[in-house]
N, C-alpha and C positions, 0 to 999 in steps of 0.2 A: 491091423495092428500097425502101430507105424515102427518103421525101420531107424530110425534113431535111436539108435543104441548107443553107448559109451564107447564101444569099437567104430561105430562108424560118424559118429560127428564128425564134423572137420576140425582140423588143427594145423597149426600153424607148424612151415617148416623149419627142419633141423637147422636153430644159431638165429630163428627167427624168435622171439620174445611177441606173447599174444595178444599186450596191450599194444606195443608199437604194432603189431598188425591191424588191429582193430582202429587204430588213428591212422593208418594207412587208408584204412576202408571209409573211413569216414572222409578225408582229404579228399581222396577221388570222385567223390562222390560231389562234393560242391561247386562251386561255380571258379572259382580261384584258384583250387585244385588244380581243377579240368585245363586250366588256361593256362599256368603254370607247367603243368605237365606237357601239356603237349607246345610250348615255348622249348621247352630243354630237350625234348626228341626232336626238336627241327632242327635241319644242317647249321651250321655257324654261320654260313654267306645269308641264309636266311632270315638267322636272327639278329644279324645287323641290319638286315633291310627292314625288318619288323620296328626295330630302336628307332634307326634313323630317319623312317620316312614321313612317320607324318612331324616331323621336323623341320625338314627337306620341303614339303609342298607347302608348309606355313606361311610364309612371304606369299606363294600364290595365291593364298584366299582372305587377304586382308588387306586395306590400301590406307590405313592410319598409323599412323606416329606411334600414336598411343599403345595401339596393338603389336607394333613392335617391338616398344620397347617394352611391353610385357614377355614378348618372346625370349630378348636377350636376357631379361631378368630370370627367367624361368629357367632358361641355358645354364645359366650361373647357377644357379640352384640346382641343378640336376647333375653340374657338377662336382660343389661341394657334396652331395648326399653320397655321389659316389664314390670321395674319398672316403669319409666317415665311415662305410660300409666296409670296408676291408678294415679298420683296426676292430671297429663293432659287429659286424656281421658277420665275418669269416673268422677272426680270431675271436670276440667274444672278450675282447678288450676295451673297459671303459674311460675312453676318452672323454675328460673334460674341457680338454683344454685346444679342440681341433682346431678354434673359432682363430687361435691368434697364429695358427701356421694361414689361415687364409689372409687377415693382417700382415703377416711379415710381406708374404708376396705381394699386396699391394705396396705398400712401403718400399721395397725392394724396386719397384718400376719407377715408382715415385723417385727415387733416390738416380736413377741411371737415366730419368725422361722428363724432364721437368726444369722450368726455367728456373725456380728455386733451387737446384744441382744445378747446374746450368752445364748439363749432357745430354745427350740426345741420342742414344742406343737404339740400331733399329732392333724391330721387335724378333727375327729369327735367330737375334744372338740375345737378347733379354730375357726370350721367354725360356729358353732350356737353360741360361746359367741360373736364373731365379729358381728353375724349379730342384736345381741339384741343391741351390744355396739353402730352401727349407727344406728339402729331403734331410740334407745333413744336420740341421736345426731337430725336424721330427726325432732323428737317429739319436742325438742326443737325451733328447724330451723322454725320449723310450726305452733309458736306460735304468730309471726305476723300475721298468717293468718286469725286469727279472726274476726281482721277491718282491713286486707288491702286486696284485689282483684283489678285483672287487671296489669296495668302496676304498681303499685306502687307496687304490692307482687314480680311482676319481679326484678322491682329495688332492694328492701332488700335481695331478693333470690340474685342477680347477685352481687351483694356489699358481700355474704356471699363467695360464689364463689372465688372473687380476695382476700377476708381479707384471706382464704385457700391456696392461691397461693403465696401470700407473705411470708406467717410463713412457708411453705415450703419450700422456696427458701431462708429465712433468717433462717433457726433456726437451732440449733448446733445439734439437737438428731434424724432432718432428712439428716443429712448430707450435707444442701445448696441445689444448684444446681446439685452436683454429685449424687445424691440420694446412695439408696441403693441396692448393686450389687451381695450381699452374700447371697439371701434367699435363704432358704431349700428348698427341693421341698417336697409337700404332701406325708403324711405319715397318712395310715389308720391302726390302727392297728398293727402296726411294720413293715408296708411294703411301702415301697418308692413307689411313682408311677414316673416312669424315662421316661417314652417312650410318646410319641407324640398320640399316640391312647389310654395312658391309662389317660391322660387327658382329650381325648377327650369324652370319655365314664363318664369321671369326671363329666364336664360339660353338658354333656348329662342326666345322673342323677339330675344334679343340677335345669337343664330345667325341665325335665318332673315333677319335683316336685315344684317349683314354678310354673309353669303354670297349675296343677292341684290344687294346694291353690289358686291363683287369680282365676282362672274356680269358684269354689267353693265359694269362696267369694262377686263375682261379681253376684253369682245367689240367695245367700242371702239377707236379707232384708237391710243389711250394705249396699250389690251392689244396692240396688233399691234406697237405700236413697241416695246414691253416686248421681246416675244418674238422681233424681230430685234435688239435688244441685247443678247439673251442670247447668240443664234446668234454674231453680229459684231459689235463692235463699232464695228471701224472702217469697215468697212460702211454701217452705219446712219449713222453719223456723215457720210461720203461722200454717201449720200442726203439728205441735209441735216436730219438728226430731230436734236433738242435731247438729244443726248447726258446731259449733265449735270443738264439738268431734269428729264429723264427718270429717273435714278437718286434724285435726291432726293423726287423724287414718289414712288416706290416705298419709300424711308425712311420719309418720314413717313405712308404709309398702314399700311404695315407698325405703326407704332410705334401708332399710331392704334388700329387694333384692339387688340394688348396694352393700352393703356391702359382702356380700356373692359372688356377683360378681368379687368384688375386691380380695378378698379372695381366689378367683380361678384364677384370673390374675396375682397375685404377682410372683405366681412360676411357673405358665409354662411361662414369661417372664425371671423369673430368677433375675431380676435386676428393681427398678421402678423409676422414676425422676419426678419432678415435672411436663414437658412438655409431659408428656404423658397423663395430666388430666387435658388440657387447655381449651378455649373456642374454636377452630376446632371441639374436642370432642364431644361439648355439640352440635355444630350445627349440627353432624353428627349425634347423635341421636335423635333430634326433628326430622330431615330428614327423617327419618327409621317411625317414628309416624305417620308425616303427610303424607306423601307418601301413609303407609299403608291402612291407616282411625284410627283418633284417635278415641281411645274406644273401638274396635275391637282387639280381644285376636289375631285370624286368622290373620286380615292386619297388626299388627305390628310386626310377626312375618315375614311375606312376604316381609314388608319393610325391617328390616333389612336385610336380606337374597337378597334379591336385590340389595340395596347400598350397602351394602361392595361385594359382590361379581364383581359391576360394578367397585367397586373403585378399586380393584386385579387386574380385566383386563385391567383397566386403567392404571397401571404401564407399560407394554410395549407399543412402538406405532403400532407395527403388529395386536395385540388383540384388541389395543383403537379402530382401523380405521374400524373393521368391528362391533365391539359396537355400534360405532357412526353411519354411515348408517345404519346397522342394529334397533335402537333403534327408527330415524327419521323415518326408513320407516314404522315399527310396530306401530309407535303412530300415524302418518298419519290414518293408515290403522285400527285401531282401534278407534280411535276417531273423523274420517271423518263422519260424519251422512247429509244427507241420503250415502247408502253404498256406492255410486259409486262415490261419491266426492273424497274420497282417491286415488282411481286408476286415476282418472284423473290429480289430482295436483301430483302426482309423475311421471306421462307420460309427463305432458306438464313442469316440470321441467328439465326432460332428454332433450325436446325440448329444452326447453329456452337455456339450458347451451349448446348442440350444436350451434345454434343459434351464439349467445353468442362469443362462443370459433372462429367460423368462420370466425365473424364480426373484433373481434380483430385480427383475422391473419391477414387478407385483411388490414386495419387500420394501425398497428403496431406489429410486428411480437413478437417482443421483450417480449411482455403479455403472449405469451403463449410458451415461447421456453426453461421455465426451468422446472424445475423436483421437485416433492415432497420431502419431509422427511421421507415420510411413504415407509416401505419395504414391505408390506405386499401385496397382488394381486389386492387386489381391488385398491389397490394407485395404481397400475402402472396401469388399467382399468381409472380412473380417470381424468388421466395426461394428455388426449387427450379430457378433457371435460370441466377442471375448468379452470381458470385465473392463470398462472405461471411464475410469470415475470423470466427473466434469470439473476438479479442480486436479485434472493431470497437469497443466500448466499454469506456469502465473504470467502475468501480464507483459514482461518482457521477453517471452516466448520460452524459458527456459523451464526445464522440468521440474516442478517440487518433487517429485522422487520420496513421498512418503510411501503411497500404494505401492509402487513398483520397487523399491528395495523391500517393502514386507514379503511383497511376491516372490521377490529374489530368494531369502532367505528360507521363506517356507519351499522353493522349487527344490532347494540343497536338501535340507532337514528329507524331502518326500524321495529323493533319490536317493541318498544315504538309507532310508526305511525300505526303498522297490528294491534293494541289494539283499537285504534280509529273508526277502519272502522266500521259500523253497520249492512251493508247492506250484507247477504252472499254471494252474486253475487261475489262481488265487493271483498270481503274478502277470497272468494277463488283465484281470479286472481291473488291479491295481494301476498299471500301464495306463490306463485313459485318464484318471486323473490328474494325473502327473502331465503329463502331456498337454492339456487344457492349461495346468498352470503355466509349462512352458512359454504358450502362443499368447497369455496373456503377460508375461515377464516382458518377451519380447517388444508387444504392439506398446507397453508402459513403459518400457524401460531401455533396452537394448538398439530399439531400431534407432533411439536417436541421439547412440552414442558408438557409433558406426565403428571406432577406433577401438575402443574397449572390447564391443561384441565381437569382433571378429577373433580375437584370440580367445574369448569363452569359447564360442564356437567350435572352431578348432580342438580346443580344450575336451568338450561336450563329446565331439567325431570319435575320437581318441578312448576317451574313457567306453562308449558305447561299442567300438571296435575291441578295445581290447577282453570286454566282457565276454562277446561273442566268440572272438577269434584271435587270441591271445599272439600266435603269430605273424598276425598283419595280415593283409588280404592274399599276397603272395609267397608269405615265408610259409616253413615247413615244422609239422611239430616237433619239438623238442622232449625227450628222453630226460625228466629229473630226478636224480636220484637222491633220495633223503636219508 
């Protein structure tokens, strides 16, 4: 006879909600949860080493200016994601004007170190002053947050970003849409930084300083108060926390980090334009924070690296195809539960594709007699697997688009229908034709348009992640009280 009587059943401890306890157990069993827990328990010095060491050894592993440029851009994105994480991840403020602080920092550097301004301040003075000035702007912009939250705060901060862009485009002191193109390089104590390697190490030093400062703040009373404010503003206020001051601090600190990043970005590029600080950049930085896990320093850094490296890889159709099929397969294998479901879905999709290809060849051969736009080895392999109509291209080499567009619309409808299926068995079966349709869309339409495909794929990756892990790769699941 079993001893699992009501008196002997395990129960959460006093003060611990049963749902929260079960959520923590599920998170502890996941790979992301185990990595984040191990990182959380590590000593502070080891944490800094884990975060900084990969970036420190990167220049030793590459010998190309292109890869060094990607490394500099990645560090800039990492700094932007860390600054946004202060307001969004730690305090829960929906700040949609964050990119404006980045732009203000860049234009302030142009105002103190460019031929147009007629000044050339040294960086050891310019960057700290720019950080303070942009933090002051963030403090002013954060004032409405004392009485606004959620969608209302998002609208106000988005209006601030749009106002900033209008000023950039129309003001004479910013040179309007032409921007400022004669920015001087960084100069520390009389020595100019003129190489990509030099700018990489400057960005790395800024990253180490910023992540150390943010870690110390997060572990302080202020950091704990920010997290309490994020979970329940009313409860935090009843516990005598200075809610308004905490919000203003978050806006100011996040804006200061963005200002430092802008002050590094301007001399790296040598020119700045209003188009560099638009909504697309805002969405990209938000995607980095969401992917890694809002509120996790490790998460937002990983998210920034993954997103930026993916966007760079998707610039080339050859690299894009390997990344597309690799990410799809890896996602299925990692997120499939139980473990055997992922391999079953992949093998089922392969078999489904061969059957569909053979049927199409028997019924209408023109559906499989075309060739893909992709030139990678994997594109050659899937040519005999996906549907490729013979009229996929026009004589001038441009995509005709009819089949690709129809397949894309069908894919969107299929994904939406897939979300409505509740039973695991039927969902597993339905995923197979959806994946095959996605491969057809890729080979017929997206691989020929990498500039469009890169953002569609990132969006699809985020949608898939949010369906399985709404808290992101390293974020912690939160309790929502409705």
